[in-house]
C-alpha positions in Angstrom: 85.8 74.9 92.1 83.3 77.8 91.5 80.7 76.1 93.7 83.2 75.7 96.5 84.1 79.3 96.3 80.5 80.3 96.2 79.8 78.2 99.3 82.7 79.8 101.2 81.5 83.3 100.2 77.9 82.5 101.4 79.1 81.0 104.7 81.3 84.1 105.3 78.5 86.5 104.4 76.3 84.8 107.1 78.8 85.6 109.9 78.7 88.5 112.3 82.2 89.4 111.2 81.1 90.1 107.6 78.3 92.4 108.7 80.6 94.1 111.2 83.0 94.8 108.4 80.3 95.8 105.9 78.3 98.1 108.2 80.4 99.2 111.2 83.7 99.6 109.3 82.0 101.7 106.6 80.3 103.9 109.2 83.6 104.4 111.1 85.3 105.4 107.8 82.5 107.9 107.0 83.0 109.3 110.5 86.6 110.1 109.8 85.7 111.8 106.5 83.0 113.7 108.4 85.5 115.0 110.9 87.8 116.0 108.0 84.9 117.9 106.4 83.9 119.7 109.6 87.5 120.7 110.4 87.9 122.0 106.9 84.7 124.1 107.0 84.7 125.3 110.6 88.2 125.2 112.2 90.0 128.4 112.6 93.3 126.7 113.3 95.7 125.3 110.6 94.7 121.7 110.0 97.6 120.5 107.8 101.3 120.1 108.3 103.9 120.9 105.6 106.5 118.4 104.4 110.1 118.8 105.6 112.9 117.4 103.6 114.9 114.6 105.4 117.9 115.9 107.3 121.4 114.7 106.3 123.4 113.5 109.3 126.5 115.5 110.2 129.9 113.9 109.6 133.6 114.9 109.6 133.9 114.0 106.0 130.6 114.2 104.1 127.0 114.3 105.3 125.4 110.9 105.8 122.1 109.8 104.5 119.2 109.1 107.0 117.9 105.6 107.6 114.2 104.8 107.2 112.5 101.5 108.0 109.1 100.4 106.7 107.8 97.0 107.8 105.7 94.4 106.1 105.6 90.7 105.3 109.1 91.1 103.8 111.4 93.7 105.3 114.0 95.1 102.9 116.8 97.5 103.4 117.9 100.0 100.8 121.5 100.5 100.3 121.1 104.2 100.9 118.9 104.1 103.9 115.3 103.1 103.2 113.8 99.9 104.5 110.8 98.6 102.6 108.2 96.2 103.4 106.1 94.3 100.9 107.7 96.6 98.4 106.8 94.8 95.2 103.2 96.0 95.4 100.7 98.1 97.4 101.5 100.7 99.9 105.1 99.5 100.2 106.0 100.3 96.6 104.0 103.5 96.7 105.8 104.7 99.9 109.2 103.6 98.5 108.7 105.6 95.3 107.3 108.7 97.1 110.0 108.8 99.7 112.7 108.3 97.1 111.5 111.5 95.4 111.7 113.3 98.8 115.4 112.5 99.2 115.7 108.9 100.3 117.4 106.4 98.0 114.9 103.6 97.6 115.4 99.9 96.6 113.1 98.2 94.2 113.1 97.0 90.6 110.0 99.0 89.7 111.4 102.0 91.6 114.7 101.8 89.8 112.8 102.0 86.5 111.4 105.3 87.6 114.3 106.6 89.7 117.8 105.7 88.5 119.3 106.7 91.9 117.7 103.9 93.8 120.0 101.1 95.3 119.2 98.1 97.4 120.5 95.9 100.2 117.8 93.7 101.6 116.9 91.9 104.8 113.9 89.8 105.7 112.0 89.6 108.9 108.8 87.8 110.0 107.1 90.3 112.4 105.0 87.5 113.9 108.3 85.9 115.2 110.2 87.5 118.0 113.3 85.5 117.1 113.2 86.9 113.6 112.9 90.4 114.9 116.0 90.0 117.1 117.9 88.4 114.2 117.0 91.4 112.0 118.1 93.9 114.7 121.5 92.1 115.0 121.9 92.0 111.2 121.0 95.7 110.9 123.5 96.8 113.6 126.3 94.8 112.0 125.5 96.3 108.5 125.4 99.8 109.9 128.8 99.3 111.5 130.3 98.0 108.3 128.8 100.8 106.2 129.7 104.5 106.1 126.4 105.3 107.7 125.7 106.6 111.2 124.7 103.8 113.7 121.2 105.1 114.1 117.7 105.1 112.6 115.9 108.3 111.7 112.5 106.9 110.7 110.6 103.7 111.6 107.2 103.1 109.8 105.3 100.2 111.3 103.2 99.4 108.2 102.8 95.6 108.5 99.3 94.3 108.8 97.2 91.2 108.0 93.5 90.4 108.0 93.2 86.7 108.7 89.8 85.0 108.6 90.9 81.8 110.4 92.9 81.0 113.5 96.7 80.8 113.1 99.4 80.9 115.7 102.8 82.4 115.9 105.9 80.4 116.9 105.4 81.8 120.4 101.8 80.6 120.6 100.2 84.0 120.0 97.4 84.8 117.6 99.1 85.6 114.3 97.0 88.6 113.4 97.5 90.2 116.8 101.2 89.1 116.7 101.8 90.7 113.4 99.6 93.8 113.6 100.4 94.9 117.2 102.9 92.8 119.1 105.3 92.7 116.1 105.2 96.5 115.8 105.6 96.9 119.6 108.6 94.5 119.8 110.3 95.9 116.7 110.0 99.4 118.1 111.3 98.4 121.5 114.4 96.7 120.0 115.1 99.6 117.7 114.6 102.4 120.2 118.3 102.6 121.0 119.0 103.3 117.4 116.3 105.8 117.1 117.5 107.6 120.3 121.1 107.5 119.0 120.2 109.7 116.1 122.0 113.1 116.0 118.9 114.6 114.3 115.2 114.3 115.3 113.9 110.8 114.6 110.3 109.6 114.2 108.1 106.5 114.6 105.0 106.3 112.4 102.4 103.6 113.2 100.0 102.8 110.4 96.6 102.1 112.0 93.0 102.1 110.7 89.6 103.7 111.1 88.3 100.3 112.2 89.6 101.1 115.7 86.5 103.3 116.1 84.3 100.2 116.4 85.8 99.0 119.6 83.4 100.0 122.4 84.6 97.9 125.3 87.9 96.1 125.8 89.9 94.3 128.5 93.6 94.7 128.5 95.3 91.6 129.8 97.9 89.2 128.5 95.3 86.8 127.1 93.7 89.6 125.0 96.9 91.4 124.0 98.5 88.1 122.9 95.2 87.0 121.2 95.1 83.7 123.0 91.7 84.4 124.4 90.2 84.4 120.9 91.2 80.8 120.4 88.4 79.9 122.8 85.7 81.3 120.6 83.5 78.9 118.6 84.1 81.0 115.5 87.3 83.0 114.9 86.3 86.7 115.4 88.5 88.1 112.7 86.9 91.6 112.5 87.1 92.2 116.2 90.8 91.1 116.5 91.7 93.4 113.6 89.9 96.3 115.3 91.6 95.5 118.6 95.1 95.3 117.0 94.6 98.7 115.4 93.3 100.3 118.6 96.3 98.8 120.5 98.6 100.4 118.0 97.0 103.8 118.6 97.1 103.5 122.3 100.8 102.5 122.1 101.5 105.5 119.8 100.0 108.0 122.2 101.6 106.4 125.3 105.0 106.4 123.7 104.5 110.0 122.7 103.7 110.9 126.3 106.8 109.1 127.6 109.1 110.8 125.1 107.5 114.2 126.1 108.3 113.6 129.8 111.9 112.7 129.0 112.5 115.9 126.9 115.6 115.0 124.9 117.6 117.5 122.8 117.1 115.4 119.7 113.6 114.1 120.3 111.8 111.0 119.0 108.4 111.9 117.7 105.5 109.4 117.4 102.6 109.8 115.1 99.8 107.5 113.9 98.4 107.5 110.4 95.3 106.0 108.7 95.6 105.6 104.9 91.9 104.8 104.5 90.6 102.0 102.3 93.4 101.1 99.9 93.2 98.5 97.2 95.9 96.1 98.3 96.0 92.4 98.9 95.3 92.7 102.7 91.9 91.2 102.1 93.2 88.1 100.3 91.7 85.8 102.9 88.2 87.1 102.2 86.4 85.1 99.5 87.2 86.5 96.1 83.6 87.4 95.0 82.9 89.2 98.3 86.2 91.1 98.0 85.3 92.1 94.4 81.9 93.4 95.5 83.4 95.3 98.5 85.9 97.0 96.3 83.2 97.8 93.7 80.8 99.4 96.3 83.6 101.3 97.9 84.8 102.6 94.6 81.3 103.7 93.6 81.1 105.6 97.0 84.4 107.2 96.3 86.0 105.6 99.3 88.5 103.3 97.6 92.0 104.6 97.0 94.8 103.4 94.9 98.1 102.7 96.7 99.5 105.9 95.1 96.7 107.9 96.6 96.5 106.1 100.0 100.2 106.5 100.6 99.9 110.3 100.8 98.9 110.2 104.5 101.9 108.0 105.3 104.3 110.4 103.5 102.6 113.3 105.3 103.3 111.6 108.7 106.8 110.7 107.7 107.8 114.2 106.5 105.9 116.4 109.0 108.0 118.9 111.0 110.1 117.2 113.7 108.1 118.9 116.5 104.8 117.2 115.4 104.0 114.3 117.6 101.0 112.5 119.1 98.7 113.2 116.2 96.5 111.1 113.9 97.0 111.7 110.1 94.2 111.0 107.8 93.0 112.2 104.4 96.3 113.4 102.8 97.5 116.9 102.3 99.0 116.9 105.8 95.6 116.8 107.5 94.8 115.2 110.8 91.6 114.2 112.6 90.8 112.9 116.1 90.8 109.2 116.7 88.2 107.6 118.9 87.6 108.8 122.5 88.8 105.4 123.8 92.1 105.7 122.0 92.9 108.8 124.2 92.2 107.0 127.5 95.5 107.4 129.5 94.8 104.6 132.0 94.0 102.1 129.2 97.2 103.1 127.3 99.3 102.7 130.5 97.7 99.3 131.2 98.4 98.2 127.6 102.0 99.4 127.9 102.6 97.5 131.1 101.0 94.3 129.7 102.9 94.6 126.4 106.2 95.1 128.3 105.5 92.0 130.4 104.9 90.0 127.3 108.1 91.5 125.7 110.2 90.5 128.7 108.7 87.0 128.6 109.7 86.7 125.0 113.2 87.9 125.8 113.6 85.4 128.6 112.3 82.6 126.4 114.6 83.5 123.6 117.6 83.6 125.9 116.7 80.2 127.4 116.3 78.6 124.0 119.7 79.9 122.9 121.6 77.6 125.3 
């Protein structure tokens, strides 16, 4: 068993993906911290945003609690308005606890032990499955109608992400990593937009991305790439590159959606922000051989770059609770601080092309789902 694991680790260590992750990802992370340092030392402008308490929704009887959704492998809905993903461990649990202290009622057994006011009603959704996303939307709308809550969503946090080292397909035939990390977030956001726009108070979308987007130097935006189908043609599955692409796509999507909402200019706006929690010790690297994962965490910890979930979640909470007018920014480093993402992530034409391509895929999924319903 140990010999097999050692052989797997040795094989993975000899791949371009391993060295891309070990070298380029580390350099891109250091670049984010360098930006943070230079902004702290030399910027004359304020570089951090304060937290704003969640707004209660107006009602003729009593104020209603706001609804927040956080996605992951398992999507859970709190009785009093917080949706959790992967909430038993990692960033999900840390975000749940932190947001419960900020005024949301959070659902989780471990959260209840620390906050007696937490209650839960749960749903599950597979973000790599369009059918599952639509089913969740319908279940959510029905539950909101049956509850005493307002039929709207105030906060959507697209936190779901995987790092797969082998080729896997979604039910629709897409690459699973691209489907979960980007297309799932895009599709969920699209189907929940009416609920976000129906909010009587400002609502927000938070997309959790990664410093790894900085290592994308050239990219082609077409259906084959966005769906991940083109990567199935490679002799060896390019896991690092797909992960980087998915995180860049999430950033491009964030900035384009921010621009579109800015043009529409609603009285109760929907803000869109991106956030990078840094390197957090979670189980996202579970597909990487155990010994390599151990060495990676050890080295990152020695360099002071590895965060616990409780520390890494600070940037996510910053993004969630920033003032309502804050939009189109990239949170990193905690304490309400922001940095610039890569130059490519700000390319308007690339973002518009990605938006058009993603919408085409979304429409195809909708048509396919309707056809299969008969």
